[in-house]
Every structure is written in structure tokens, then in C-alpha cells.
C-alpha atoms as one frame of an Amber mdcrd trajectory, in Angstrom:
protein
 111.095 133.974  90.204 110.565 130.786  88.164 113.709 129.172  86.999 113.647
 126.712  84.028 115.751 123.609  84.204 117.997 123.089  81.086 117.499 119.803
  79.311 120.898 118.695  80.518 120.065 119.315  84.173 116.699 117.503  83.784
 118.530 114.550  82.113 121.118 114.355  85.090 118.251 114.569  87.629 116.403
 111.674  85.762 119.521 109.518  85.732 120.036 110.271  89.415 116.576 109.209
  90.163 116.768 106.131  88.201 120.096 105.112  89.758 118.430 105.481  93.247
 115.618 103.322  92.098 117.888 100.744  90.640 120.170 100.657  93.645 117.110
  99.717  95.786 116.364  96.734  93.495 119.806  95.535  92.693 121.347  93.046
  95.177 124.752  93.588  96.258 126.641  94.858  93.282 130.441  94.491  93.292
 132.451  92.516  95.892 131.402  91.650  99.460 132.345  93.773 102.424 135.283
  91.341 102.998 136.566  91.908  99.392 135.465  88.452  97.960 134.051  87.762
  94.660 131.224  85.409  95.629 128.403  87.808  94.838 126.698  87.532  91.489
 128.206  89.905  88.854 125.407  92.196  87.867 125.592  92.917  84.221 123.104
  95.426  82.345 122.559  94.385  78.728 120.289  95.022  75.667 117.505  92.478
  75.334 118.592  91.285  71.828 121.103  89.799  71.273 123.167  90.460  74.440
 120.905  89.219  77.110 119.997  86.233  74.947 123.834  85.451  74.693 124.376
  85.866  78.458 121.380  83.442  79.158 122.936  80.981  76.710 126.105  81.172
  78.743 124.171  80.445  81.875 122.283  77.676  80.184 125.508  75.984  78.987
 127.156  76.417  82.502 130.207  78.008  81.125 131.005  80.345  84.170 132.134
  77.599  86.764 131.306  78.823  90.072 130.665  82.460  88.892 127.078  83.775
  88.840 125.692  86.578  86.987 122.562  88.521  87.274 121.219  90.031  84.156
 119.290  93.310  83.981 117.931  94.270  80.710 118.178  97.853  79.370 114.818
  99.619  79.156 113.500 103.224  78.526 115.992 105.966  78.821 118.280 104.306
  81.116 121.980 105.019  80.448 123.912 101.907  81.132 127.275 103.623  81.422
 125.906 106.270  83.832 124.745 103.324  86.088 128.032 101.479  85.766 129.927
 104.659  86.582 127.744 105.179  89.674 128.294 101.569  90.781 124.751 100.602
  90.452 125.729  97.697  88.243 129.126  95.786  87.921 129.206  95.563  84.061
 127.281  96.354  80.799 127.014  94.721  77.463 125.590  96.709  74.623 128.131
  98.998  73.181 131.264  99.217  70.954 134.548 101.011  71.318 133.768 104.211
  69.209 130.548 104.635  71.382 132.342 104.251  74.739 135.141 106.643  73.620
 132.535 109.331  72.483 130.430 108.788  75.499 133.387 108.929  77.917 134.682
 112.263  76.317 131.292 113.807  76.500 130.780 112.866  80.242 134.476 113.451
  81.256 134.886 109.819  82.386 138.029 107.706  82.134 137.634 104.807  84.263
 135.351 102.537  81.997 137.133  99.911  80.058 136.158  97.241  77.522 137.375
  93.843  78.519 135.848  91.429  75.912 135.053  91.728  72.193 132.130  89.451
  71.377 130.197  90.045  68.163 129.294  92.551  65.601 125.633  93.476  64.887
 126.162  94.747  61.146 124.557  98.026  60.531 122.200  97.802  57.595 120.542
 100.123  55.104 116.712  99.216  54.855 113.781 100.450  52.919 110.244  99.929
  52.227 110.326 102.398  49.301 112.867 100.980  46.889 114.137  97.423  46.373
 117.614  98.309  45.374 120.144 100.997  46.063 120.218 101.593  42.257 116.530
 102.730  42.628 117.208 105.501  45.172 115.630 108.717  43.924 117.467 112.105
  43.691 116.735 114.059  46.760 115.730 111.227  48.962 115.879 111.482  52.649
 118.055 109.074  54.777 117.374 108.401  58.470 120.493 107.687  60.490 121.182
 107.366  64.311 121.416 110.642  66.374 124.200 109.094  68.391 127.491 110.664
  67.138 129.615 107.549  66.728 126.762 105.534  65.112 125.941 108.562  62.776
 129.618 108.367  61.581 129.261 104.667  61.129 126.197 105.140  59.129 127.867
 107.592  56.791 130.701 105.068  56.163 128.235 102.577  55.424 126.588 104.829
  52.743 129.937 105.513  51.356 130.652 101.663  51.131 127.377 101.416  49.320
 128.307 103.901  46.719 125.803 106.590  47.831 128.149 109.244  49.181 131.860
 110.080  49.386 133.582 111.209  52.633 136.909 113.169  53.204 137.805 110.964
  56.133 138.727 107.248  56.375 137.041 104.773  58.744 140.288 102.973  59.233
 142.270 105.971  60.329 143.440 105.120  64.045 143.416 108.722  64.917 139.792
 109.404  63.560 137.489 111.003  66.195 134.131 109.559  65.266 132.390 112.270
  67.346 133.596 114.846  64.855 132.388 113.366  61.638 129.358 115.213  60.522
 127.493 115.956  57.177 130.370 118.436  56.514 132.566 115.426  55.797 130.398
 114.435  52.838 132.173 115.731  49.734 130.394 113.590  47.265 126.619 113.182
  47.103 125.596 112.222  43.539 121.829 111.562  44.623 121.623 114.737  46.525
 120.743 112.831  49.718 119.449 114.570  52.879 119.903 113.290  56.210 117.580
 113.139  59.447 118.966 112.015  62.836 116.567 109.834  64.824 116.908 108.025
  68.194 118.482 104.518  67.382 115.578 102.524  68.910 113.070 104.493  66.807
 114.796 103.882  63.442 112.848 100.828  62.446 109.598 102.985  62.841 110.999
 105.313  60.011 110.586 102.486  57.458 106.812 103.342  57.184 107.350 107.085
  57.073 106.467 108.244  53.641 109.073 110.987  53.762 112.028 108.651  54.374
 113.361 106.559  51.726 116.124 104.888  53.451 116.830 103.907  57.096 120.300
 102.979  58.581 119.485 100.753  61.402 121.546  99.202  64.298 121.529  95.267
  64.091 119.999  94.867  67.485 117.109  97.244  66.891 116.692  95.560  63.426
 116.250  92.197  65.148 114.024  93.654  67.739 111.726  94.873  65.012 111.589
  91.537  63.268 113.905  92.177  60.550 116.663  89.856  59.309 119.691  91.936
  58.540 121.339  89.214  56.533 118.343  88.859  54.130 116.470  92.238  54.487
 119.251  94.844  54.338 119.909  96.521  51.048 123.481  97.002  52.195 125.239
  95.500  55.250 128.536  96.305  57.049 131.351  93.983  56.574 132.682  92.204
  59.596 136.418  92.081  58.683 138.240  94.842  60.229 135.032  96.294  61.688
 135.713  98.402  64.812 132.237  98.117  66.095 132.459  94.690  67.891 130.108
  94.864  70.842 132.016  94.570  74.234 131.729  93.821  77.792 132.322  96.904
  79.708 133.538  97.414  83.332 135.129  99.928  85.520 139.031  99.714  85.715
 138.923  98.651  89.281 136.951  95.491  88.346 138.844  94.546  85.281 140.825
  92.017  87.040 137.957  90.581  89.024 137.825  86.764  88.747 134.136  87.005
  87.854 134.922  89.454  85.113 137.559  87.199  83.735 135.189  84.213  83.843
 132.568  85.992  81.890 135.084  87.303  79.492 136.333  83.855  78.844 132.745
  82.533  78.300 131.849  85.455  75.861 134.930  84.867  73.777 134.724  81.081
  73.770 134.340  78.882  70.705 131.142  77.472  72.122 129.473  80.990  72.195
 130.991  81.894  68.908 129.298  78.928  67.321 125.964  79.418  69.031 125.911
  83.112  67.806 126.684  82.226  64.244 124.030  79.245  64.099 121.320  81.231
  66.069 121.507  84.512  64.227 122.587  83.269  60.811 124.545  86.261  59.687
 122.525  88.912  61.490 124.882  88.680  64.440 128.384  87.525  63.848 130.942
  86.357  66.522 134.268  88.164  65.985 136.441  85.381  67.525 135.536  82.942
  64.816 135.153  79.243  65.266 137.572  76.455  64.582
């Protein structure tokens, strides 16, 4: 009798294998056997801009005696799975709505965000039209297939005047994972939507069937786009709930190494560096004096 594994089972098995492989390569995550905090804090981060920001912190020696070891996210690795499993000490790639959605899906309640650092404004891009006023009726829009970012994309389309939703982005009780196309109550351009893996969204710009692509800031940067210049519509930063965060397990929230990294990430020095380096494509949420 041949049994076929479900896609969910295959995913879990792949994560387990990846975690085992990383466990062999990562050096001494967490505290030492004596409970000290002299070991490097192992942080898994997206390459752009997260890893770049961490490297700037190292370059400017903003951590005192604390050391960090940066592991860049690649392939289909799930940074939250690895954090939950204890294979890394922290990750830096996500925002609060994403963590809440992920935690609910995986029935996990011990991951917490300890630092809010920057916003990578979500943008609407196109190689087919030069202005949102030129969007043709019946056009197809590509959005993230991640539930929280799909909702985020719909809210951006609403801010751009392309659709109308029956839910409010600033509602504190809103469950972003439950926002779907059914919440679109106004669609004057008769837009249709396709959901794509976030990392593949820049590739949809050359797809003849897709008129608009709603792309996360980090993937736009990796694709050579300049959100502040190239986006037809860009998220506002004031009141934006999508600030990228440093995430750890609750048991490490008060670890001195975590506190040192949090202070560095939220420092005025790093805020200035982010704003000067990315010129509006990544924006520090802590501001500068």
C-alpha cells in the first residue's frame, strides 16, 4: 500500500531536516551551559535591508561587549520555525501582523517582538502603465500570498483609490488573516487578483497578463527597484503597523544580549543611517533628532 504525504507533512519534514542541518552549522545558540550570555547572539535576517543594518551595527561597534552572528535567510527556510526550535536566538525580517498570523497558524505563543526598527513601504509597481489613472478595466493585480501581506496590499490599493474595503486597517481588533477579496465592496476598475509568493512578485512585472504588482519593500530593493522613485503608490509611514521587528522567544526577551541589540537597532545612529542609506525606500520608525 502506497501512502502519499500531504503537502503539510512534506513541509514539516523539510523544516525538520533544515533545522537539523542548521543545528550542525550554528555555533552554540543561546546561553552557555552555565547560564551566561557571553556567546554570540545568533540572528537570522533577510539580506536586504535587515542583514545590512545588522552589519552596520557591528561596523559602528554599537553593541559594546555583545557579539552577534548573522545568518541570512535563503530558500524556503522558515525563520520562525527555526527560532521556535531553538536553532537561532532571534530573527529580524517580519512585522507584528505577520507574527500574529504565523503564531495562530502554528499554534505558537512564545515568540515576541522586542524592537521596532523600520518600515519597508509596500508599493504598487508596473511596467504596463505609468500612472494609476491609466489602469485599464479588468486589469489583473499580483499580491502576496501571505495572508497578512495580502490584506496589507488590499489596504494600499484602497489608499490608492482603486478599491474600497468594508474593514478598517486601523481597527485594533482586526484579524488581518481574515481579510480576503470578500471584503472588497467597491471595485470600479473590475480588478482581479492573483496571489504570488512574495519573493517572486518582482518577476510578475514582466508578465504580460499582470498590470500591477504590489511588492514588499525588501523584495523591491533586492530586484533593483527604488520604492521611493519607482512605485506608483507607496505606503505611508505614520501609524503604519508594519514596522519590521526583532523577534525572540519569551525566555530570551530579558537577555542582556537581546537588550543590547534592541538598543542599537532603535538608536538615533541607526535611524540616521537607515534614512540616509535607503533614501525613503526604507524608513526608520524611531525618527532622528
